[in-house]
N, C-alpha and C positions, 0 to 999 in steps of 0.2 A: 566664497565670493558670491554676492547677490547681484546677479546680472540685471535685475529689473530696477536697481537703484540708479536713478537718472544721473546723480552727481558723479558716481563712480564711473559710469559709462562715458559721460562727457569728458572727465579727466583722462580717461583712456584714449579717447579720440583726439583730445588736445595733444597728448603725448605723441600720438602717431603723426599728427600734423607737424609737430616740432621736429620729429625725426625726418619727416619728408623734406622740410626746409634744409636741414643739415645735409641730407644726402644729395639734394639737387644742386648744391653749390659746389662747384669743382675747385681745383687749386687756383688761387689768384693769378691773374695775368700779370704781365710785366708792368703794366700801368698801375697796378695796385688794386684794380677792381675785380671782383669775382666774375667768372663767366658762367653762363648757363649751359648745362649738358643735357640734351633731350633724352639721351639713352638712359642716363641715371634717373631722370624724372619718370620715364616709362616703367622702369623697374620698381621704383618707389610706389607708383600707383598700383602696380600689381601686388606688391606686398600689403598695401593698405586694404585692397579688395579681399585678399586672402584672409587677413585678420578679421575683417567685417564678416566674412562668410563663417569663420570659426565662431565668432560671437553669436551669430544667428543660430548656428547648429547647437551651441551650448544652451542658448535660451530655449530652443525647442525641446531639447532633452530635459531641461529643468522643468518645463511645463508638463511634459509627459510624466516625469517623476512625481511632481506635485499632485497631478490628477490621480495617479495610482495610489499615492500615500493618502490622498483625501478619501479615496474609496475604502482603503483599509482602516483609516482613522474613523470614518463615519459609521462603517458597518462592522467594525471589529473583524472577527474571523468570519466574514461573510454574514454577519449579524442578521439583518432582516431578510436576507436572501431566501431563508426557509420559513418565512412567516406564513405563507399559504400552506394549505393542507397538502397540495401537490408536491411541494418541496420538502415537507417534513420527513419524507421517506428517502431522501437523496443524500443529505448531509452525513457527516461522520457520527452524529448522534442518532441516526435512524435506527429503528428497531431491528432492521435486517443485520446491521453490523453488531448490534448487541447480541443477537442470536448466534452470529458467527463465533463469538467468543466461547460459546458453549460447544461449538463444533470442533474445538481443539481436541486432538487425539488424547484419550485417557487410557493408558495401559492398565490401570487398576481395574477397569471394567472388564478386562479380559483375563489377566492372570492373578487378579486380586492383590497384587503387589505384596505377596507373602514371602517371596524369595527373590534373590538376585537384585541387580541394579535396574531401577525403573525410572528413567529420567522423564520428567514432566516438561512438555514444551520444547523438546529438542528439535533443532533444525539441521542437525549433523546427520548426513545420510549414512555414514559408516556406523554411527551409534544406533541409529534406527534399524539398520540391517542386522547388526549384532543382536539387538533385542529380539527381533523376529526369529532369528535362527535359534536362539537359546530358549525361546518360549514355545515354539511350535515344533521343534525337533529335538531328538535326544542323540547324544554321542555315545551312549552306552546301552547295553541291554536293560530292559525294565521288567520288573515283575508285574503281575496282573493289576495290582492296586495302583502302581505308578502309571501303568498304561492307561487306566481309566482316568486318572487325573489329567494326563496329557491330552487325551481325547476330549475331556470336558473343557479344557482351555481352548482347544480348537473350535469346539462348538460355540463357546462364548464369543470367540472372535467373529464367527459367522453371524451370530445374533447381533453383535455390536455394529458390524458393518451394514447389515441389512436394515436395522432400525434407524441408523444414522442416515442412510440413503433415503428411506421412506420419509423421515422427518424433514430432510432438506427439500425433497421434491414437493412436499405439502406446503412448506414455507414459500418456495419460489412460485409454486402454482398460485397461491393466494396473492403474492406480490404482483403477478402478472395481471390479476384482476384490477389493480389500480394503475396499470400502465397508461390508460387513456387519460386519467387525471394528471399524471406526471407530464404527459405530452402537452396537455392544455396549458399547464403552468409554465413549461418551457417556452411554448409559443407566445404566451402572454408577456413574458419578460423580454423576449427577443423583439417583439413588436413595440414594446415600450421604450426601447433603447433610443436615446436621442443624442448621446454624447459618449465620450470615451469611458466615463464611469459606467454608463449603461452597457456599453460593449464588453467591458471587463466582467461585469456581473453576469451578462448573458453567456459569454464564453466559459466562465467558471462554472456556471450551472450545467451547461452542456457537457463539460469535461467531467463533472462529478457524476452526472447521470450515466455517461459512457463508462466511467470507471466502475460504477456499481454493476452494470451489465457484465463487464468482463470478470468481476469478482464472482458473480453468480455462476457464470459459465465455468470458471475454474473450480468452484466448490462442487458443482454437479459432476464434473469430470473426476474430481478427487473421490467423490462418493462412489461413482461407478467403478473406479479402479480398485477401491477397497473391497467392494463386493466381489469383483472378478478375482482379485488376488487371494482373498480368504477361501473362496470356493476351490480355486486351483490348489492352494496349499492343503486343503482338507482331503484332496484326492490323491495326494502323494504319500509315500511311506513316511513314517514318523522318525526314521533314522537318517542322520546326516552327521558327517564328521565334525562339523562346527556347531553341532547342537548343544543343548544344555545338559546339565547333570543333576540339577535340582528342580523340582516342580511343586507347585502349590497343592495344598489339600483341597482341590476344587470339586472333586467328585465325593459326595456324601453318601456313603454306603447305606446308612440308616434310612434314607429316603426310598429305598427299594425293598421289594419283597425278599425275604431271606433266601439267598442262593439263586435269585433270579433278577438280574439287573435289567431285564427288559420290561419289568412291571414296576412303575413308580407309584408309591402309595402316599407320598407327602413331598412337600417342597420346603427345604430349609435354606434360609439366607446364609450363604457362606461368609466366613470372616474376611473382611476386606480392610487392608491397610492403606497407607498413603505412600505415594511415590516421592522422589526427591527432585527438586528443581534442576533442570538441565544447566550445565555449566556453560 
Protein backbone atom coordinates (compact mmCIF):
# COMPACT_ATOMS: atom_id res chain seq x y z
CA UNK A 1 0.00 0.00 0.00
CA UNK A 2 1.43 3.40 -1.03
CA UNK A 3 0.23 5.75 1.64
CA UNK A 4 1.45 8.82 -0.17
CA UNK A 5 -0.79 8.16 -3.19
CA UNK A 6 -3.44 10.89 -2.94
CA UNK A 7 -6.16 9.03 -4.84
CA UNK A 8 -5.89 5.94 -2.65
CA UNK A 9 -5.93 8.03 0.51
CA UNK A 10 -8.96 10.02 -0.70
CA UNK A 11 -10.86 6.86 -1.54
CA UNK A 12 -10.08 5.51 1.89
CA UNK A 13 -11.43 8.66 3.56
CA UNK A 14 -14.50 8.60 1.33
CA UNK A 15 -15.20 5.07 2.42
CA UNK A 16 -14.89 6.14 6.04
CA UNK A 17 -17.36 8.94 5.47
CA UNK A 18 -19.79 6.49 3.85
CA UNK A 19 -19.47 4.23 6.82
CA UNK A 20 -20.05 7.22 9.07
CA UNK A 21 -23.32 8.05 7.35
CA UNK A 22 -24.49 4.45 7.64
CA UNK A 23 -23.61 4.20 11.31
CA UNK A 24 -25.21 7.49 12.26
CA UNK A 25 -28.60 6.57 10.85
CA UNK A 26 -30.60 4.62 13.39
CA UNK A 27 -33.61 2.37 12.79
CA UNK A 28 -36.41 4.25 10.93
CA UNK A 29 -39.11 5.76 13.08
CA UNK A 30 -42.77 4.94 12.78
CA UNK A 31 -43.33 7.84 10.35
CA UNK A 32 -40.86 6.23 7.94
CA UNK A 33 -38.08 8.83 8.40
CA UNK A 34 -34.69 7.91 9.86
CA UNK A 35 -33.81 9.44 13.20
CA UNK A 36 -30.43 10.83 14.30
CA UNK A 37 -28.60 9.09 17.18
CA UNK A 38 -25.93 11.34 18.73
CA UNK A 39 -24.26 8.50 20.62
CA UNK A 40 -23.70 6.54 17.42
CA UNK A 41 -22.31 9.64 15.78
CA UNK A 42 -19.82 10.22 18.61
CA UNK A 43 -18.60 6.64 18.35
CA UNK A 44 -18.23 6.99 14.60
CA UNK A 45 -16.18 10.18 14.97
CA UNK A 46 -13.91 8.32 17.40
CA UNK A 47 -13.48 5.46 14.92
CA UNK A 48 -12.60 7.87 12.11
CA UNK A 49 -10.05 9.66 14.30
CA UNK A 50 -8.51 6.34 15.29
CA UNK A 51 -8.18 5.35 11.66
CA UNK A 52 -6.64 8.72 10.77
CA UNK A 53 -4.12 8.30 13.57
CA UNK A 54 -3.21 4.86 12.27
CA UNK A 55 -2.72 6.28 8.78
CA UNK A 56 -0.48 8.99 10.19
CA UNK A 57 1.61 6.47 12.10
CA UNK A 58 1.94 4.25 9.02
CA UNK A 59 3.00 7.23 6.94
CA UNK A 60 5.65 8.18 9.50
CA UNK A 61 6.93 4.61 9.63
CA UNK A 62 7.08 4.51 5.85
CA UNK A 63 9.04 7.77 5.82
CA UNK A 64 11.54 6.40 8.31
CA UNK A 65 11.89 3.18 6.35
CA UNK A 66 12.37 5.07 3.10
CA UNK A 67 15.04 7.28 4.65
CA UNK A 68 16.90 4.27 6.02
CA UNK A 69 16.65 2.45 2.70
CA UNK A 70 17.87 5.59 0.98
CA UNK A 71 20.93 5.58 3.21
CA UNK A 72 21.65 1.94 2.47
CA UNK A 73 20.89 2.40 -1.20
CA UNK A 74 23.01 5.48 -1.69
CA UNK A 75 25.99 4.40 0.35
CA UNK A 76 25.84 0.63 -0.09
CA UNK A 77 27.32 -1.08 2.93
CA UNK A 78 28.19 2.29 4.43
CA UNK A 79 30.02 3.14 1.18
CA UNK A 80 31.54 6.60 1.46
CA UNK A 81 31.39 6.48 5.25
CA UNK A 82 35.03 5.38 5.21
CA UNK A 83 36.17 7.74 2.50
CA UNK A 84 38.36 9.74 4.84
CA UNK A 85 41.65 8.45 6.18
CA UNK A 86 40.25 8.56 9.72
CA UNK A 87 37.52 6.05 8.88
CA UNK A 88 39.71 3.78 6.78
CA UNK A 89 40.83 2.06 10.00
CA UNK A 90 37.31 1.51 11.41
CA UNK A 91 35.35 -0.50 8.83
CA UNK A 92 35.32 -4.24 8.33
CA UNK A 93 38.03 -3.90 5.68
CA UNK A 94 40.39 -2.11 8.06
CA UNK A 95 43.92 -3.45 8.30
CA UNK A 96 43.38 -4.26 11.97
CA UNK A 97 40.72 -6.86 11.12
CA UNK A 98 42.90 -8.26 8.36
CA UNK A 99 45.63 -8.73 10.95
CA UNK A 100 43.21 -10.46 13.33
CA UNK A 101 42.67 -13.19 10.75
CA UNK A 102 46.35 -14.02 11.22
CA UNK A 103 45.77 -14.05 14.99
CA UNK A 104 43.70 -17.25 14.76
CA UNK A 105 45.20 -20.07 16.83
CA UNK A 106 47.57 -22.28 14.82
CA UNK A 107 48.16 -25.64 16.53
CA UNK A 108 50.73 -26.62 13.88
CA UNK A 109 53.05 -23.87 15.11
CA UNK A 110 53.22 -25.71 18.42
CA UNK A 111 53.01 -29.47 17.82
CA UNK A 112 53.91 -29.36 14.10
CA UNK A 113 50.67 -31.28 13.36
CA UNK A 114 52.68 -34.49 13.00
CA UNK A 115 50.41 -36.63 15.19
CA UNK A 116 46.87 -36.70 16.51
CA UNK A 117 43.85 -34.59 15.58
CA UNK A 118 44.68 -30.93 15.04
CA UNK A 119 41.49 -28.96 14.30
CA UNK A 120 42.04 -25.57 12.68
CA UNK A 121 39.66 -22.79 13.71
CA UNK A 122 37.79 -24.74 16.37
CA UNK A 123 35.42 -22.85 18.69
CA UNK A 124 34.47 -25.96 20.67
CA UNK A 125 35.85 -25.61 24.21
CA UNK A 126 35.89 -29.36 24.84
CA UNK A 127 37.77 -30.00 21.60
CA UNK A 128 40.29 -27.27 22.44
CA UNK A 129 40.76 -28.60 25.97
CA UNK A 130 41.26 -32.14 24.72
CA UNK A 131 43.89 -30.91 22.24
CA UNK A 132 45.79 -29.09 25.02
CA UNK A 133 45.77 -32.10 27.35
CA UNK A 134 46.96 -34.53 24.68
CA UNK A 135 49.74 -32.26 23.44
CA UNK A 136 51.11 -30.84 26.68
CA UNK A 137 50.76 -33.90 28.93
CA UNK A 138 51.36 -37.63 28.73
CA UNK A 139 49.19 -40.40 30.12
CA UNK A 140 52.01 -42.96 30.06
CA UNK A 141 55.67 -43.13 31.09
CA UNK A 142 58.01 -41.71 28.45
CA UNK A 143 61.59 -42.59 27.57
CA UNK A 144 64.23 -39.86 27.40
CA UNK A 145 63.74 -39.16 23.71
CA UNK A 146 59.95 -38.84 24.03
CA UNK A 147 60.34 -36.61 27.08
CA UNK A 148 62.56 -34.24 25.10
CA UNK A 149 59.96 -34.13 22.32
CA UNK A 150 57.19 -33.27 24.78
CA UNK A 151 59.29 -30.60 26.49
CA UNK A 152 60.07 -29.11 23.06
CA UNK A 153 56.34 -28.90 22.28
CA UNK A 154 55.84 -27.06 25.55
CA UNK A 155 58.70 -24.69 24.73
CA UNK A 156 57.21 -23.99 21.32
CA UNK A 157 53.86 -23.19 22.97
CA UNK A 158 55.53 -20.56 25.17
CA UNK A 159 57.34 -19.03 22.19
CA UNK A 160 54.09 -18.97 20.18
CA UNK A 161 52.08 -17.30 22.96
CA UNK A 162 54.82 -14.79 23.75
CA UNK A 163 55.44 -13.71 20.17
CA UNK A 164 51.69 -13.47 19.49
CA UNK A 165 51.27 -11.24 22.52
CA UNK A 166 54.19 -9.02 21.55
CA UNK A 167 52.97 -8.73 17.95
CA UNK A 168 49.45 -7.82 19.04
CA UNK A 169 50.75 -5.28 21.53
CA UNK A 170 52.81 -3.62 18.80
CA UNK A 171 49.84 -3.50 16.40
CA UNK A 172 47.48 -2.00 18.99
CA UNK A 173 50.22 0.38 20.11
CA UNK A 174 50.54 1.70 16.57
CA UNK A 175 46.76 1.82 16.17
CA UNK A 176 46.59 4.07 19.24
CA UNK A 177 48.87 6.53 17.49
CA UNK A 178 46.05 7.18 15.00
CA UNK A 179 43.31 7.48 17.62
CA UNK A 180 43.31 11.27 17.37
CA UNK A 181 42.66 11.16 13.63
CA UNK A 182 39.78 8.71 14.11
CA UNK A 183 38.28 10.97 16.80
CA UNK A 184 38.50 13.98 14.47
CA UNK A 185 36.77 12.01 11.70
CA UNK A 186 33.98 10.95 14.07
CA UNK A 187 33.49 14.50 15.29
CA UNK A 188 33.37 15.76 11.71
CA UNK A 189 30.62 13.40 10.62
CA UNK A 190 28.58 14.01 13.78
CA UNK A 191 28.77 17.78 13.27
CA UNK A 192 27.81 17.39 9.61
CA UNK A 193 24.61 15.50 10.43
CA UNK A 194 21.55 17.51 9.38
CA UNK A 195 18.92 14.83 8.87
CA UNK A 196 18.01 11.24 9.62
CA UNK A 197 20.47 9.95 7.03
CA UNK A 198 23.29 11.86 8.69
CA UNK A 199 22.25 10.60 12.11
CA UNK A 200 22.25 6.99 10.87
CA UNK A 201 25.72 7.45 9.40
CA UNK A 202 27.06 9.11 12.55
CA UNK A 203 25.58 6.49 14.88
CA UNK A 204 26.86 3.69 12.67
CA UNK A 205 30.36 5.18 12.62
CA UNK A 206 30.42 5.53 16.40
CA UNK A 207 29.15 1.97 16.82
CA UNK A 208 31.87 0.63 14.52
CA UNK A 209 34.55 2.59 16.35
CA UNK A 210 33.28 1.27 19.70
CA UNK A 211 33.16 -2.27 18.35
CA UNK A 212 36.77 -2.02 17.20
CA UNK A 213 37.89 -0.91 20.67
CA UNK A 214 36.06 -3.83 22.28
CA UNK A 215 37.65 -6.27 19.82
CA UNK A 216 41.09 -4.85 20.62
CA UNK A 217 40.47 -5.27 24.34
CA UNK A 218 39.33 -8.86 23.86
CA UNK A 219 42.35 -9.65 21.68
CA UNK A 220 44.72 -8.24 24.29
CA UNK A 221 43.07 -10.20 27.09
CA UNK A 222 43.26 -13.36 24.97
CA UNK A 223 46.96 -12.84 24.33
CA UNK A 224 47.62 -12.24 28.03
CA UNK A 225 45.68 -15.39 28.95
CA UNK A 226 47.69 -17.42 26.44
CA UNK A 227 50.96 -16.23 27.93
CA UNK A 228 49.83 -16.89 31.50
CA UNK A 229 48.38 -20.32 30.65
CA UNK A 230 51.42 -21.59 28.76
CA UNK A 231 53.81 -20.52 31.51
CA UNK A 232 51.57 -22.15 34.14
CA UNK A 233 51.40 -25.33 32.03
CA UNK A 234 55.19 -25.46 31.68
CA UNK A 235 55.62 -25.35 35.46
CA UNK A 236 53.46 -28.44 36.02
CA UNK A 237 54.34 -32.10 35.70
CA UNK A 238 54.19 -33.61 32.22
CA UNK A 239 51.98 -36.47 33.47
CA UNK A 240 48.17 -36.35 33.43
CA UNK A 241 45.62 -39.16 33.19
CA UNK A 242 43.97 -37.53 30.16
CA UNK A 243 47.25 -36.76 28.45
CA UNK A 244 48.42 -37.97 25.05
CA UNK A 245 50.19 -41.14 24.00
CA UNK A 246 51.84 -39.93 20.80
CA UNK A 247 54.14 -36.96 20.40
CA UNK A 248 55.77 -35.30 17.40
CA UNK A 249 59.43 -35.53 16.54
CA UNK A 250 59.90 -31.96 17.72
CA UNK A 251 63.28 -32.21 19.39
CA UNK A 252 66.05 -32.71 16.82
CA UNK A 253 68.94 -34.48 18.54
CA UNK A 254 71.43 -33.68 15.78
CA UNK A 255 71.18 -29.97 16.61
CA UNK A 256 73.03 -30.59 19.87
CA UNK A 257 76.50 -31.65 20.82
CA UNK A 258 76.88 -35.41 21.12
CA UNK A 259 75.68 -36.55 24.54
CA UNK A 260 75.11 -32.97 25.73
CA UNK A 261 71.67 -31.55 25.07
CA UNK A 262 72.50 -28.33 26.85
CA UNK A 263 74.78 -27.17 24.03
CA UNK A 264 73.06 -26.41 20.74
CA UNK A 265 75.32 -26.34 17.72
CA UNK A 266 72.76 -25.81 14.93
CA UNK A 267 69.10 -25.05 14.29
CA UNK A 268 67.15 -27.32 11.95
CA UNK A 269 63.65 -26.50 10.72
CA UNK A 270 61.42 -29.36 11.92
CA UNK A 271 58.93 -31.06 9.64
CA UNK A 272 55.59 -29.31 9.84
CA UNK A 273 52.33 -30.73 8.50
CA UNK A 274 48.89 -29.15 8.10
CA UNK A 275 45.96 -29.51 10.46
CA UNK A 276 42.37 -30.29 9.52
CA UNK A 277 39.49 -27.76 9.43
CA UNK A 278 37.35 -27.91 12.54
CA UNK A 279 33.92 -29.49 12.07
